[in-house]
C-alpha positions as CSV (number, residue, x, y, z in Angstrom):
1,M,180.3,9.5,111.1
2,S,180.5,6.5,113.4
3,S,177.4,4.4,114.1
4,A,178.6,4.2,117.7
5,R,178.3,7.9,118.4
6,F,175.0,8.1,120.2
7,T,175.3,11.6,121.5
8,E,172.8,13.4,123.8
9,S,172.4,16.1,121.2
10,S,171.5,13.5,118.6
11,A,168.9,12.0,120.9
12,Q,167.4,15.4,121.5
13,Q,167.3,16.0,117.7
14,A,165.4,12.8,117.2
15,S,162.8,14.0,119.7
16,T,162.7,17.4,118.0
17,W,162.1,15.7,114.7
18,L,159.3,13.6,116.1
19,V,157.6,16.8,117.3
20,R,158.0,18.6,114.0
21,L,156.6,15.6,112.0
22,T,153.4,15.5,114.2
23,A,152.5,19.1,113.3
24,S,149.3,19.4,111.4
25,D,151.0,21.8,108.9
26,V,154.2,19.8,108.4
27,S,155.6,20.8,105.0
28,E,157.3,18.8,102.3
29,Q,160.4,20.8,103.0
30,T,160.4,19.7,106.6
31,K,160.0,16.0,105.5
32,A,162.9,16.5,103.1
33,E,165.1,17.9,105.9
34,F,164.1,15.0,108.1
35,F,165.3,12.4,105.7
36,A,168.5,14.5,105.1
37,W,169.1,14.3,108.9
38,L,168.5,10.5,108.9
39,G,171.3,10.3,106.3
40,E,173.9,12.3,108.3
41,D,174.7,9.5,110.8
42,E,173.9,5.8,111.1
43,A,172.8,6.4,114.7
44,H,170.0,8.7,113.7
45,Q,167.8,5.8,112.4
46,R,168.1,4.0,115.7
47,L,167.5,7.1,117.8
48,Y,164.4,8.1,115.9
49,I,162.9,4.7,116.2
50,D,163.6,4.7,120.0
51,A,162.1,8.2,120.3
52,E,158.9,7.0,118.6
53,K,158.6,3.9,120.8
54,L,159.2,5.9,124.0
55,W,157.0,8.8,123.3
56,G,154.2,6.4,122.1
57,R,154.3,4.6,125.4
58,L,154.3,7.8,127.5
59,A,151.5,9.3,125.3
60,I,153.1,12.7,125.3
61,V,152.7,13.2,121.6
62,E,149.4,13.3,119.8
63,K,148.8,10.5,117.3
64,L,150.5,11.3,114.0
65,P,148.0,12.8,111.5
66,V,147.3,11.0,108.2
67,P,149.0,12.9,105.4
68,P,148.1,12.8,101.7
69,A,149.1,9.5,100.1
70,S,152.5,10.6,99.1
71,V,156.0,9.3,99.9
72,E,159.5,10.4,99.5
73,D,162.6,8.3,100.2
74,S,163.3,4.6,100.9
75,W,165.5,3.7,103.8
76,L,166.7,0.3,105.1
77,V,169.2,-0.1,107.9
78,T,170.5,-3.4,109.4
79,R,172.3,-4.3,112.6
80,L,175.5,-4.7,110.6
81,G,176.0,-1.0,111.0
82,W,175.7,0.5,107.5
83,L,173.5,3.3,106.2
84,L,172.0,3.9,102.8
85,R,171.9,7.5,101.5
86,P,168.4,8.5,100.3
87,T,167.7,8.5,96.6
88,T,166.0,11.7,95.7
89,A,162.7,10.8,94.1
90,V,159.0,11.4,94.7
91,F,156.4,8.6,94.5
92,A,153.7,9.7,92.1
93,S,152.1,12.7,93.6
94,T,149.2,11.9,91.5
95,L,148.2,9.5,94.3
96,L,146.1,12.4,95.5
97,A,144.2,12.1,92.3
98,L,143.9,8.3,92.5
99,V,140.7,8.3,94.5
100,S,139.6,4.8,95.5
101,V,136.9,3.2,93.5
102,I,133.6,3.5,95.3
103,F,130.5,1.9,94.0
104,Y,127.1,1.1,95.3
105,L,125.1,-2.1,94.9
106,Q,121.5,-2.5,96.1
107,F,120.4,-5.7,97.8
108,T,117.5,-6.8,99.8
109,G,118.0,-5.2,103.2
110,P,120.6,-2.5,104.0
111,A,122.4,-0.9,101.0
112,Q,126.0,-2.2,100.7
113,V,128.9,0.2,100.1
114,H,132.2,-1.0,98.7
115,Y,135.4,0.8,99.4
116,V,138.6,-0.2,97.5
117,T,142.2,0.9,97.2
118,A,144.6,-0.2,94.6
119,V,148.1,-1.6,95.1
120,G,150.3,1.2,96.5
121,E,147.3,3.4,97.4
122,R,146.1,4.6,100.8
123,H,142.9,6.5,101.3
124,E,140.5,7.6,104.1
125,F,136.7,7.7,104.0
126,L,134.1,9.4,106.2
127,L,131.3,6.9,106.7
128,E,127.6,7.8,107.0
129,D,127.6,7.2,110.8
130,G,130.5,9.7,111.4
131,S,133.2,6.9,111.7
132,W,136.5,7.1,109.7
133,L,137.8,4.3,107.6
134,H,141.5,4.3,106.6
135,L,142.4,1.7,103.9
136,N,145.9,0.6,103.3
137,T,147.3,-0.7,100.0
138,D,145.3,-3.2,98.0
139,S,142.4,-3.4,100.5
140,A,138.6,-3.7,100.3
141,V,135.8,-3.3,102.8
142,V,132.0,-3.9,102.3
143,I,129.7,-1.9,104.6
144,S,126.1,-2.5,105.5
145,M,124.3,-0.2,107.9
146,N,120.7,0.3,109.1
147,D,119.1,1.7,112.2
148,R,119.9,-1.3,114.3
149,Q,123.4,-2.4,113.3
150,R,126.6,-1.5,111.5
151,L,128.3,-4.4,109.8
152,L,131.7,-4.1,107.9
153,E,133.5,-6.9,106.1
154,L,137.2,-6.6,105.4
155,T,137.5,-8.8,102.4
156,R,141.2,-8.2,101.8
157,G,144.1,-6.0,102.9
158,E,144.4,-3.8,106.0
159,A,142.1,-1.1,107.5
160,Y,142.2,1.3,110.4
161,F,138.9,2.1,112.0
162,D,138.1,5.2,114.1
163,V,134.6,4.4,115.2
164,S,131.9,6.9,116.1
165,P,130.2,5.8,119.4
166,D,126.6,4.7,119.0
167,P,125.4,2.4,121.9
168,A,122.2,1.6,120.0
169,R,124.1,0.4,116.9
170,P,127.2,-1.8,117.7
171,L,129.7,-1.9,114.9
172,V,131.0,-5.4,113.9
173,V,133.9,-6.1,111.5
174,K,134.0,-9.5,109.8
175,T,137.4,-10.9,108.8
176,T,138.8,-14.2,107.6
177,G,139.7,-15.1,111.1
178,G,136.6,-14.0,113.0
179,Y,134.8,-10.9,114.2
180,V,135.5,-7.7,116.1
181,R,132.7,-5.9,117.9
182,V,133.0,-2.3,119.1
183,L,130.8,0.6,120.2
184,G,133.4,3.4,119.8
185,T,137.2,3.0,119.6
186,Q,140.2,3.1,117.3
187,F,141.7,-0.2,116.0
188,N,143.5,-1.8,113.1
189,I,142.9,-5.1,111.3
190,R,145.4,-6.7,108.9
191,Q,144.0,-9.6,107.0
192,M,146.2,-12.4,105.6
193,A,145.3,-15.4,103.6
194,E,144.2,-17.5,106.6
195,S,144.2,-15.2,109.6
196,S,143.7,-11.6,110.8
197,I,145.7,-9.5,113.2
198,V,143.7,-7.0,115.4
199,T,145.5,-4.1,117.0
200,V,143.8,-1.7,119.4
201,V,145.0,1.9,119.6
202,E,142.3,3.4,121.9
203,G,139.4,2.0,123.9
204,K,138.6,-1.7,123.7
205,V,137.2,-4.3,121.4
206,A,135.6,-7.7,121.7
207,V,137.2,-10.4,119.6
208,V,135.4,-13.7,118.7
209,Q,135.9,-16.4,116.1
210,E,133.0,-18.8,115.4
211,V,129.6,-17.2,116.3
212,D,126.2,-16.5,114.8
213,V,126.6,-12.9,113.6
214,D,123.2,-11.9,115.0
215,R,124.5,-12.6,118.5
216,L,127.2,-10.0,118.1
217,F,124.6,-7.2,118.1
218,A,122.7,-8.5,121.1
219,P,123.0,-6.4,124.3
220,E,124.0,-9.5,126.4
221,F,126.8,-10.5,124.0
222,E,130.0,-11.7,125.8
223,A,133.3,-12.0,123.9
224,E,136.0,-14.7,124.1
225,V,138.7,-12.1,124.3
226,I,138.7,-8.3,125.1
227,L,141.6,-6.2,123.7
228,V,142.4,-2.8,125.2
229,A,144.7,-0.1,124.0
230,E,148.2,-1.2,123.0
231,Q,147.2,-4.8,122.7
232,Q,147.1,-7.2,119.7
233,T,145.8,-10.7,118.9
234,R,145.7,-13.0,115.9
235,M,142.5,-14.8,114.7
236,T,142.9,-18.0,112.8
237,P,140.0,-20.3,111.9
238,G,140.2,-23.6,113.7
239,T,142.9,-22.3,116.1
240,A,142.4,-20.8,119.6
241,L,142.8,-17.0,119.8
242,T,146.2,-16.0,120.9
243,A,146.4,-14.3,124.3
244,P,146.5,-10.5,124.0
245,L,150.1,-9.2,123.4
246,S,151.4,-5.8,124.2
247,V,152.4,-3.9,121.1
248,D,153.8,-0.5,120.2
249,T,151.0,0.9,118.0
250,E,153.1,3.9,116.8
251,L,155.4,1.5,115.0
252,A,152.8,-1.1,114.1
253,L,150.6,1.4,112.4
254,A,153.2,3.7,110.8
255,W,151.7,2.8,107.4
256,R,149.1,5.5,108.0
257,E,151.9,8.0,107.6
258,G,153.4,6.4,104.5
259,R,156.2,4.8,106.5
260,L,157.1,1.3,107.6
261,V,159.2,1.0,110.7
262,Y,161.3,-2.0,111.4
263,D,163.1,-2.9,114.6
264,G,164.9,-6.2,114.1
265,V,162.5,-7.6,111.5
266,A,163.6,-10.4,109.2
267,L,164.3,-9.4,105.6
268,A,161.8,-12.0,104.5
269,Q,159.1,-10.0,106.2
270,V,160.3,-6.8,104.6
271,I,160.1,-8.4,101.2
272,A,156.6,-9.5,101.9
273,D,155.6,-5.9,102.9
274,I,157.2,-4.5,99.7
275,D,155.1,-7.0,97.7
276,R,152.0,-5.5,99.3
277,Y,152.8,-2.0,98.2
278,F,154.1,-2.5,94.6
279,P,152.9,-4.5,91.6
280,G,154.6,-7.9,90.9
281,T,156.4,-10.3,93.2
282,I,159.8,-10.3,94.7
283,K,161.6,-13.6,95.6
284,L,164.8,-14.4,97.5
285,D,166.7,-17.1,95.7
286,D,169.0,-17.7,98.8
287,P,167.1,-18.8,102.0
288,A,170.0,-17.5,104.1
289,L,169.0,-13.9,103.1
290,A,165.6,-14.3,104.6
291,E,166.8,-14.2,108.2
292,L,168.9,-11.0,108.0
293,E,167.6,-8.5,110.5
294,V,166.4,-5.0,109.4
295,V,166.3,-2.0,111.6
296,G,165.1,1.3,110.2
297,V,162.5,3.3,108.4
298,L,161.1,2.4,105.0
299,N,159.5,5.4,103.5
300,L,157.3,4.1,100.7
301,Q,158.7,5.5,97.4
302,N,158.7,3.4,94.4
303,K,159.7,-0.2,93.6
304,A,162.9,0.7,91.6
305,A,164.3,2.8,94.5
306,T,163.4,0.2,97.1
307,L,165.2,-2.5,95.0
308,R,168.3,-0.3,94.6
309,A,168.3,0.0,98.4
310,L,168.2,-3.7,98.8
311,E,171.0,-4.2,96.4
312,A,173.3,-1.7,98.2
313,T,172.3,-3.0,101.6
314,F,172.8,-6.8,101.2
315,N,175.3,-6.9,98.4
316,V,172.6,-8.5,96.2
317,K,171.3,-8.0,92.7
318,A,167.6,-7.6,91.8
319,V,167.0,-9.4,88.6
320,Q,163.8,-8.6,86.7
321,L,162.8,-11.9,85.2
322,S,159.5,-10.7,83.9
323,A,157.1,-7.8,84.4
324,Q,155.7,-9.5,87.4
325,L,158.7,-11.3,88.9
326,T,161.9,-10.0,90.5
327,V,164.5,-12.3,92.0
328,I,167.0,-11.1,94.6
329,R,170.3,-12.9,94.2
330,R,173.7,-12.6,95.9
331,Q,176.2,-10.6,93.9
332,Q,178.9,-12.8,92.3
333,Q,182.3,-12.3,94.0
């Protein structure tokens, strides 16, 4: 079918699929049918992304629930107008059994609890205060709570926080780039080597960089920047906070549903994301490949399937140089 055939019926189908996938009892069969529909026409990928963006802005669909840490098929679509058929495979269903390592260490003061996920694993935890912590791949959080404060440190990776309100005990998250202070809200933090990106889904958070941590728990505390729902900022030590930017949180936080959604993202960024979810490192040997734009849904499956998708998509070859290094090269003509 032609990629130019953006019919009204297809747009309605995209909306229907979005509704079906938000159901609390969505089945594996429904998910399989969804990916089959994506493969019927190149336009379906674009229409589904547009439906998610529109419905997220209008808030007419409930937030997508967090399913078990399982994934199905890998998809990548570029603006060049091609489509990859899904490769039927299932990412290890045993992810359900790979419960994150949780261990306890006693120190002077509040007990510290460590929550950790392995590469490729996602997991959610109910904290002692009633808050929910959702950890993405290869992430770690250290939590200290007492009757006066709640302090969490994101030591690596990415985490989504659904904070239980408690005016008597503000919750503070420490990151590489600075601190986030909340009473009760929903937000996401992705930590990189030298900065952190904060995205608010509901409510508002205070964002601050260099500060005495004790001040963060004081009633009179005033923040440098306040983020509200659908806003995002980056915190980098030694650099002023970026002004709040509007962001589509449905797309930005699709990782919670085992998907990554791209809407004109450079291939270099896609490669960086793949590296987060699978062991080893992937490199592009041709800098010209890095700027190719990707539009589509990447449903986390397994490394081999994702590499096959890249090969078919960009006319490249994934060469496994070692157990830990894969190089993406252009196919010889």
